KOLTI-560672 format. One line per 2 residues: number of its first residue (from 1); their letters; for each residue x, y, z of C-alpha. Coordinates in pm, 1 decimal. Layout:
BEGIN
NUM	A	X/Y/Z  ...
END
This chain:
BEGIN
1	MK	1333.0/-2128.8/-224.6  1386.8/-1824.5/-226.6
3	SS	1494.9/-1568.4/-531.2  1836.7/-1587.2/-482.1
5	ES	1872.3/-1980.4/-503.5  2120.9/-1975.5/-769.8
7	SA	2365.8/-1925.9/-522.0  2177.9/-2171.4/-244.7
9	PP	2453.8/-2425.7/-89.7  2312.8/-2777.0/-218.5
11	LP	2099.3/-3049.3/-23.0  2245.2/-3312.8/-30.8
13	DG	2034.2/-3613.2/-166.6  1812.1/-3852.1/39.5
15	LV	1619.6/-3825.3/423.7  1750.7/-3486.4/527.3
17	AV	1671.5/-3331.4/860.4  1733.5/-2985.8/991.4
19	VK	1785.9/-2939.5/1368.7  1916.1/-2733.2/1660.1
21	RD	1986.0/-2852.6/2016.2  1840.2/-2537.7/2115.8
23	CP	1498.8/-2705.2/2075.9  1313.6/-2940.5/2296.9
25	TC	1131.3/-3115.6/2023.0  1512.3/-3190.1/1847.6
27	EL	1630.1/-3284.3/2168.2  1266.7/-3526.8/2193.4
29	VA	1402.9/-3676.3/1820.5  1768.6/-3718.4/1883.7
31	DV	1719.6/-4141.7/1917.9  1470.0/-4118.7/1595.9
33	LF	1780.8/-3955.3/1421.3  2011.6/-4222.6/1472.1
35	DL	1769.2/-4471.7/1413.1  1664.2/-4310.4/1072.4
37	HE	2078.6/-4261.5/990.6  2146.9/-4608.2/1049.8
39	RA	1764.2/-4762.9/896.3  1747.7/-4503.2/563.7
41	DL	2112.9/-4322.5/598.1  1983.2/-3953.0/740.3
43	TV	2188.6/-3697.9/679.3  2145.5/-3432.3/1015.2
45	IT	2199.2/-3031.3/931.5  2246.6/-2889.9/1283.2
47	QD	2186.6/-2499.3/1321.2  2388.7/-2434.2/1675.5
49	DP	2525.2/-2742.5/1819.1  2788.5/-2904.5/1560.3
51	AF	2834.7/-3177.9/1785.5  2417.3/-3244.7/1805.7
53	PA	2329.9/-3461.2/1810.4  2645.5/-3649.5/1745.3
55	EA	2992.1/-3532.1/1612.4  2994.0/-3767.7/1316.9
57	GW	3030.0/-3748.0/924.2  2666.5/-3761.2/909.7
59	VL	2595.9/-3454.0/1116.4  2669.4/-3130.2/888.6
61	HD	2708.6/-2819.5/1103.4  2503.0/-2462.2/900.9
63	GD	2691.4/-2258.8/1093.7  2635.5/-1947.0/870.0
65	LA	2277.6/-2066.4/834.4  2323.1/-2032.3/437.7
67	LS	2134.7/-2369.7/379.8  1868.5/-2299.9/614.5
69	WH	1784.2/-1938.6/467.5  1815.8/-2018.0/103.7
71	HD	1600.8/-2364.4/160.4  1332.7/-2176.3/397.4
73	IE	1344.4/-2347.2/681.0  1130.4/-2183.7/929.7
75	TV	1106.7/-2444.8/1158.1  1308.7/-2742.1/1342.3
77	PT	1284.7/-3023.5/1347.6  1204.9/-3037.4/939.5
79	LM	1237.9/-3415.7/786.1  1294.6/-3373.3/388.9
81	RV	1307.7/-3597.9/96.8  1553.2/-3444.7/-120.4
83	TD	1621.4/-3564.1/-509.0  1904.2/-3408.5/-749.5
85	GV	1947.7/-3103.5/-454.1  1576.6/-3029.7/-481.6
87	DA	1352.1/-3044.8/-152.6  1061.5/-3271.3/-314.8
89	QR	873.7/-3354.7/35.4  934.0/-3213.5/370.7
91	TV	721.2/-3189.7/683.9  778.1/-3015.3/1040.2
93	GW	796.2/-3044.2/1418.0  765.9/-3403.5/1502.0
95	AR	469.4/-3621.2/1392.9  528.1/-3981.0/1394.2
97	SE	282.4/-4104.4/1074.8  432.9/-3852.9/866.0
99	WE	796.6/-3916.2/989.7  691.9/-4251.7/905.5
101	QL	546.9/-4197.4/569.9  817.7/-3961.4/447.0
103	SG	1116.9/-4197.3/541.5  961.9/-4523.7/488.9
105	VD	1030.0/-4635.2/775.6  820.1/-4782.8/1048.3
107	GL	830.4/-4797.6/1446.5  996.0/-4468.9/1531.7
109	GD	978.7/-4270.9/1828.9  890.1/-4641.5/2038.9
111	GL	769.7/-4440.4/2343.5  727.0/-4061.5/2263.1
113	PD	456.0/-3866.9/2228.8  263.8/-3897.1/1847.5
115	WR	339.1/-3518.0/1796.2  480.2/-3244.9/1938.2
117	PG	551.6/-2858.3/1764.7  847.3/-2774.0/1664.1
119	CG	1074.8/-2416.5/1729.0  1157.3/-2129.4/1504.5
121	SL	1452.7/-2218.3/1299.0  1784.1/-1981.6/1365.4
123	SV	1704.2/-1851.4/1006.8  1387.3/-1670.5/1077.2
125	DP	1486.5/-1529.1/1459.7  1440.8/-1212.2/1444.9
127	AR	1749.9/-1070.8/1601.4  1905.8/-1239.7/1284.1
129	AE	1658.0/-1209.6/992.0  1793.5/-892.1/907.8
131	EL	2133.4/-948.8/871.5  2084.5/-1275.4/713.4
133	AI	1827.2/-1131.4/413.9  2121.5/-818.9/386.9
135	RF	2398.3/-1121.8/331.8  2230.3/-1350.1/152.2
137	SG	1972.8/-1157.3/-110.4  2157.1/-830.7/-86.8
139	SR	2270.0/-833.3/-418.4  1876.6/-814.6/-535.2
141	LH	1924.5/-448.4/-498.6  2031.3/-250.0/-782.3
143	SR	1959.1/107.3/-601.0  2314.1/307.4/-541.8
145	RV	2417.2/314.8/-198.5  2508.5/642.6/-32.9
147	EL	2766.7/607.0/220.7  2726.4/823.8/512.5
149	AS	3036.0/937.2/701.1  3052.4/866.5/1052.5
151	LE	2946.6/1206.1/1207.3  2680.8/1247.5/972.9
153	DE	2326.0/1307.2/1068.5  2135.6/1027.0/856.5
155	WE	1832.9/1243.3/885.9  2047.8/1554.9/817.0
157	AM	2220.3/1384.4/546.0  1889.0/1295.4/376.0
159	WD	1762.7/1652.0/376.6  2067.2/1752.4/250.5
161	RG	2073.0/1564.0/-46.3  1712.9/1647.2/-153.1
163	WS	1524.2/1354.1/-92.3  1302.6/1508.6/165.6
165	DG	977.2/1670.6/132.3  1080.3/1891.2/425.4
167	LP	939.6/1629.5/722.4  1211.2/1355.7/803.0
169	LV	1240.0/1071.2/656.1  1310.2/694.5/809.9
171	PP	1655.2/576.5/682.3  1630.5/340.1/370.5
173	TE	1848.7/109.4/458.5  1875.7/-216.2/314.6
175	AR	1758.0/-422.1/565.9  1477.3/-208.5/598.3
177	VL	1416.4/-187.1/196.0  1436.5/-617.0/198.7
179	RM	1154.2/-572.0/467.6  922.5/-350.6/261.0
181	LE	1019.0/-600.5/-51.1  818.9/-868.7/164.5
183	GT	498.1/-699.2/110.3  499.5/-783.2/-217.7
185	TR	545.5/-1131.7/-458.2  660.1/-852.5/-755.8
187	DP	1027.6/-868.0/-873.3  1235.6/-583.2/-729.2
189	SE	1379.9/-510.7/-1058.8  977.2/-495.4/-1237.3
191	VV	923.9/-136.5/-1335.2  593.3/-0.7/-1192.3
193	AV	558.9/320.1/-1370.6  752.2/557.1/-1564.2
195	VP	724.4/889.7/-1343.1  645.0/1253.7/-1458.4
197	PS	788.4/1509.6/-1479.5  1162.1/1384.2/-1580.9
199	LV	1013.3/1014.3/-1727.1  1219.0/816.1/-1542.1
201	EC	1135.8/448.2/-1486.7  1030.6/346.6/-1157.5
203	TV	1107.1/-20.0/-1000.9  932.0/-181.8/-725.1
205	EK	1260.4/-195.7/-559.5  1227.6/222.4/-582.6
207	VA	913.7/223.3/-472.6  980.7/28.3/-187.3
209	VN	1283.5/278.9/-113.1  1054.8/548.8/-99.0
211	AV	785.1/411.6/78.8  1058.8/322.0/376.7
213	MA	1125.4/724.7/379.3  761.6/786.2/403.3
215	GC	737.5/559.8/706.2  494.2/272.2/525.8
217	RP	483.7/-85.6/680.4  535.8/-356.1/417.5
219	EY	167.0/-442.3/374.7  129.9/-123.2/253.9
221	LP	362.6/-151.9/-42.5  88.7/-297.8/-278.0
223	VV	-107.1/65.9/-224.0  145.1/257.7/-284.6
225	MA	238.9/53.6/-613.2  -130.4/78.4/-771.1
227	AV	-119.1/436.4/-667.4  202.3/538.0/-857.1
229	EA	57.4/328.8/-1124.6  -264.2/525.8/-1152.8
231	TC	-77.1/835.0/-1120.5  162.1/765.1/-1405.1
233	TD	-102.5/691.7/-1649.6  -128.9/986.6/-1920.0
235	EF	-523.5/1049.9/-1797.9  -420.3/1152.6/-1509.0
237	NM	-166.2/1365.6/-1604.8  74.1/1391.3/-1287.9
239	HG	322.0/1633.9/-1481.0  7.6/1873.3/-1552.4
241	VL	-108.1/1847.8/-1181.9  280.9/1972.7/-1079.9
243	AT	325.0/2205.4/-1340.8  -20.6/2348.5/-1262.6
245	TM	-21.9/2694.2/-1056.9  -333.2/2568.1/-896.9
247	SV	-278.2/2382.7/-537.6  -327.9/2034.5/-643.4
249	GP	-235.6/1703.0/-553.8  -287.0/1342.4/-568.6
251	VL	-563.4/1233.8/-345.1  -602.4/866.6/-283.9
253	VV	-904.8/667.8/-171.2  -872.9/283.5/-118.5
255	NG	-1167.1/49.1/-138.8  -1186.6/-309.6/-83.9
257	PI	-1083.9/-594.7/175.5  -677.5/-431.5/190.5
259	AE	-838.9/-60.9/367.1  -927.1/-322.1/683.4
261	RI	-679.8/-528.1/661.8  -388.2/-275.7/676.5
263	GM	-574.0/-97.2/927.9  -690.2/233.0/685.1
265	NS	-899.1/510.8/886.7  -1195.0/551.0/688.1
267	GL	-1390.0/709.7/1044.3  -1287.2/1000.8/1293.6
269	NA	-1051.5/1236.6/1121.4  -1009.0/1028.6/842.6
271	LG	-885.6/1351.6/638.1  -671.3/1398.4/917.3
273	QG	-346.6/1298.4/1096.0  -293.2/1023.7/1362.1
275	NR	-334.6/677.5/1122.3  -12.6/537.5/969.5
277	AN	-127.3/368.0/675.5  -341.2/711.8/566.6
279	SS	-22.6/884.1/619.0  271.0/704.2/492.0
281	IG	59.0/547.7/184.7  -35.8/910.9/32.3
283	RA	322.2/1067.1/162.0  498.6/767.5/6.1
285	LQ	324.3/852.0/-356.7  443.4/1194.7/-330.0
287	LV	810.1/1110.0/-249.7  837.0/864.2/-546.3
289	VR	721.9/1175.7/-730.2  1002.0/1404.7/-612.6
291	NV	1249.2/1140.5/-569.4  1228.1/960.5/-854.9
293	GG	1040.2/1145.8/-1154.1  1186.3/1477.1/-1017.8
295	GH	866.3/1695.7/-904.3  1016.7/1963.1/-730.6
297	PG	850.9/2265.1/-570.2  1001.1/2561.9/-773.2
299	GV	1108.2/2324.9/-1044.6  862.0/2180.6/-1242.0
301	DR	621.0/2205.9/-922.1  494.7/2531.5/-979.9
303	AT	169.8/2581.4/-735.9  152.6/2960.2/-632.7
305	LG	26.1/2857.6/-275.5  33.4/2458.2/-277.0
307	SP	-149.4/2279.1/22.4  -127.9/2021.0/255.1
309	AK	-245.8/1760.1/-15.3  74.1/1806.7/-143.8
311	VG	236.6/1618.5/115.5  51.2/1337.8/111.3
313	FC	-296.0/1272.1/109.5  -474.1/936.1/136.3
315	FA	-776.7/758.7/347.4  -1019.6/490.0/302.1
317	EN	-1365.8/482.5/209.3  -1616.3/375.7/509.8
319	EA	-1772.6/90.4/281.6  -1940.5/-120.2/618.3
321	GS	-2137.6/182.9/727.3  -2274.3/282.6/382.0
323	PW	-2657.3/234.3/270.6  -2461.9/288.2/-69.1
325	TS	-2239.0/75.8/-316.0  -1886.5/238.0/-276.9
327	LA	-1673.5/473.7/-530.9  -1503.6/226.3/-691.6
329	QS	-1851.9/26.5/-771.3  -2004.9/352.9/-878.7
331	RG	-1666.6/302.7/-1107.3  -1719.7/-58.2/-1263.1
333	WR	-1521.3/-263.9/-998.0  -1664.8/-539.4/-763.8
335	AE	-1668.3/-486.9/-379.2  -1399.5/-780.2/-367.7
337	QS	-1148.3/-607.5/-534.7  -936.7/-360.2/-364.7
339	TV	-843.4/-59.7/-552.1  -704.2/295.4/-517.6
341	TV	-886.5/552.0/-698.1  -657.6/865.9/-752.6
343	FT	-824.4/1258.5/-818.9  -661.4/1563.2/-836.8
345	GE	-780.8/1785.8/-586.6  -728.5/2087.3/-330.1
347	SP	-722.9/2074.1/50.6  -1057.7/1950.6/189.7
349	RL	-1333.4/2242.9/267.8  -1580.0/2231.3/563.9
351	FV	-1913.0/2170.8/491.4  -2173.9/2265.3/790.4
353	DQ	-2550.5/2167.7/824.4  -2723.5/2079.1/1156.6
355	RS	-3053.8/2178.5/1107.4  -3148.5/1958.3/790.4
357	RD	-3361.3/1692.2/845.3  -3470.7/1538.6/511.4
359	AL	-3303.5/1413.4/255.2  -3434.1/1665.5/-38.4
361	GL	-3341.0/1990.2/185.3  -2966.3/1909.4/251.8
363	TK	-2923.0/1810.8/-107.6  -3040.0/2140.8/-227.3
365	HL	-2783.7/2286.7/63.6  -2487.4/2046.2/-44.2
367	AQ	-2537.4/2206.2/-417.2  -2507.6/2544.6/-337.7
369	AL	-2182.4/2475.9/-124.9  -2073.6/2259.1/-438.1
371	AV	-2162.3/2552.7/-675.2  -1893.6/2744.3/-523.6
373	TG	-1610.0/2504.0/-588.5  -1304.5/2649.4/-771.5
375	SP	-1538.8/2978.5/-811.9  -1915.9/3025.5/-794.4
377	RT	-1856.7/3100.7/-1178.8  -1624.6/2825.0/-1278.4
379	VL	-1858.9/2551.8/-1452.9  -1799.7/2203.4/-1632.3
381	GL	-1414.4/2274.4/-1612.1  -1304.3/2149.6/-1266.6
383	DA	-1403.2/1832.4/-1091.6  -1459.8/1758.8/-720.2
385	ML	-1480.9/1519.8/-486.7  -1775.3/1530.5/-226.8
387	VL	-1721.6/1263.8/97.8  -2028.0/1243.3/318.8
389	SP	-2007.2/1247.1/680.0  -2222.7/923.3/831.6
391	EH	-2486.6/1149.7/1029.9  -2500.5/1344.6/670.1
393	MA	-2558.1/1029.0/526.5  -2780.7/891.4/756.9
395	RF	-3095.3/1142.6/583.8  -3019.5/984.5/225.2
397	AD	-3051.8/606.7/436.0  -3342.6/746.3/635.6
399	AG	-3506.5/866.4/280.5  -3407.4/541.7/124.2
401	WS	-3193.0/666.9/-136.0  -2932.1/497.7/-319.5
403	RD	-2600.6/667.4/-503.8  -2798.9/680.1/-815.1
405	RF	-3110.7/883.9/-668.9  -2851.1/1132.5/-464.4
407	ME	-2670.0/1176.6/-769.4  -2981.1/1236.6/-990.3
409	EL	-3098.3/1464.6/-760.2  -2796.8/1647.0/-657.9
411	GS	-2737.9/1693.4/-1061.8  -3072.6/1864.5/-1079.9
413	EL	-2978.2/2083.2/-847.7  -2641.4/2197.8/-987.0
415	ML	-2783.9/2318.3/-1293.4  -2722.9/2692.2/-1276.3
417	DA	-2886.7/3011.8/-1407.7  -2612.0/3133.1/-1657.5
419	DE	-2726.4/3497.4/-1629.2  -2591.9/3527.4/-1296.6
421	LL	-2257.9/3374.6/-1418.2  -2166.0/3596.3/-1713.9
423	AG	-1891.6/3776.3/-1733.8  -1952.9/4130.6/-1629.2
425	AG	-2283.4/4036.0/-1427.6  -2233.3/4221.1/-1089.3
427	GI	-1931.5/4394.5/-1177.4  -1718.0/4094.2/-1160.5
429	AE	-1507.7/4074.6/-1466.7  -1453.6/3694.3/-1423.1
431	GL	-1737.5/3487.3/-1582.2  -1882.7/3291.5/-1880.7
433	PA	-1942.3/3460.5/-2199.7  -2217.9/3637.9/-2335.6
435	AA	-2329.4/3326.0/-2600.7  -2442.1/3141.2/-2239.8
437	AG	-2730.4/3351.5/-2187.5  -3069.4/3222.4/-2132.5
439	QK	-2885.8/2860.1/-2065.3  -2901.1/2612.2/-1768.0
441	IA	-2534.0/2484.6/-1748.7  -2449.8/2212.6/-1483.9
443	KF	-2157.2/2275.6/-1269.5  -2029.8/1989.2/-1291.7
445	RP	-1944.4/1740.1/-1623.5  -2081.6/1404.5/-1644.5
447	GG	-1894.9/1163.0/-1403.4  -1723.1/1498.2/-1282.9
449	LL	-1810.9/1474.1/-901.2  -1684.5/1167.1/-686.0
451	VV	-1889.0/1102.1/-348.9  -1726.7/907.9/-88.4
453	HA	-1886.5/769.8/246.6  -1562.4/878.3/506.9
455	GG	-1584.4/1050.1/867.2  -1655.3/992.2/1224.0
457	RA	-2007.3/912.1/1354.8  -2094.1/1211.0/1511.3
459	GL	-2084.3/1580.9/1393.4  -2294.7/1699.2/1113.1
461	FS	-2026.1/1813.2/879.8  -1896.4/1712.8/573.5
463	AI	-1604.6/1798.8/339.6  -1563.7/1903.5/-26.2
465	IG	-1223.7/1901.8/-224.3  -1215.3/2068.5/-525.9
467	GW	-1046.6/1967.1/-865.0  -852.3/2053.9/-1094.1
469	SN	-903.5/2140.3/-1428.3  -1040.6/1803.3/-1636.0
471	GP	-1081.7/1673.5/-1990.4  -756.3/1609.4/-2260.9
473	RG	-553.6/1866.7/-2126.4  -605.7/1836.8/-1752.9
475	SE	-649.6/1515.3/-1532.4  -929.2/1234.8/-1483.9
477	PV	-963.7/1033.4/-1176.5  -823.9/686.8/-1189.7
479	TR	-897.8/368.0/-1055.0  -626.8/66.9/-994.6
481	EI	-664.9/-264.5/-835.5  -416.6/-335.9/-592.8
483	TI	-266.6/-701.3/-630.1  21.2/-829.5/-389.2
END
């Protein structure tokens, strides 16, 4: 039964059938219902016509569909054996053998076909389902109700109340939030995370409200919740990500079976617009930070320039087309697990190489491009993400390189000559201290460069996403498993 079962109207004990006249199978078994009433004291609950199959004391009318909704009647006819108000056994549609087994009565429906499918219950009719959900389970929602005046424009009203990131929002009506919550088995009142910067507890319901506003579908909700959990860890340091004057925000990479199941884009234009899941999941996370955590631009959010990444940045890795283990696997997760990795990054910067035909040459060129991440004179302090396109990945596949081989070769190429990076060298004040002279220094700390495979199959272009400060005062990439 549904979670609000305490208010559910009780089922009568004994043999119970739920039917409706507007169902050919229910009409077909009408005589069987009379037979079972006489031989097994059947009670019939009818959804539409109170006189079907008869106007009698053993026929109850579920006019408001409360009984059908609370007891999860999805198909009529449904035949049940009820003990102490609990549905102990049920069968749906008409199947002579199952009806005889459940009722203990032989010889039912002589002359009828052995089997016929049922029809949809009125309680799950799309035209009624949302209304019933609000009527019977609206009390599950604890969020504050905001009443709008009859002449108020709901989209403008949401902007005026400060809920928007600058783009139109989907109004989070009770029906839409309840529908969103169908995407998870978690209790709406469960706390998902404490959201910076104001450190406010955020429940499953609050995530669902913001997911509605962002334009998510219910099946995206588990991804959004996992992203919220990852982002609100001390390791990720969302407060610092907001407060920095750098142009960074959470970048979400989804791995595992869920990416394909919910239709995420890992191919053509994967880092761009046009895919509902990619666009709305990243946006939902940012709306949670804004509306629950209080992370507003001009408040705690102090980005000097900002970037489109702060609206919402989410994509899936192309695992099926990759010869390498995935990003998630490189971080210790199994291929069959669905995960989201949250990385603090800026907008992607295009890397162009249309002439390299060997793996080593392309690696050297990638190293040159990565060496200027943040600044050519910034080393070890900033992380980065490299998004390799399929055409560039083909160079490494053809050479038989594994992820480990690539990371080893790239790391070698990213050992930089400190003398060229010293403060004052070449007339540039920015740079390394004089004590670094004569050394070779890695551009990135161990584990500070994340590599992902994504993008369209045509085009010799990859992308570099620069990161933010790492270490105890910065941000660490965080991966969380996505659970329903």
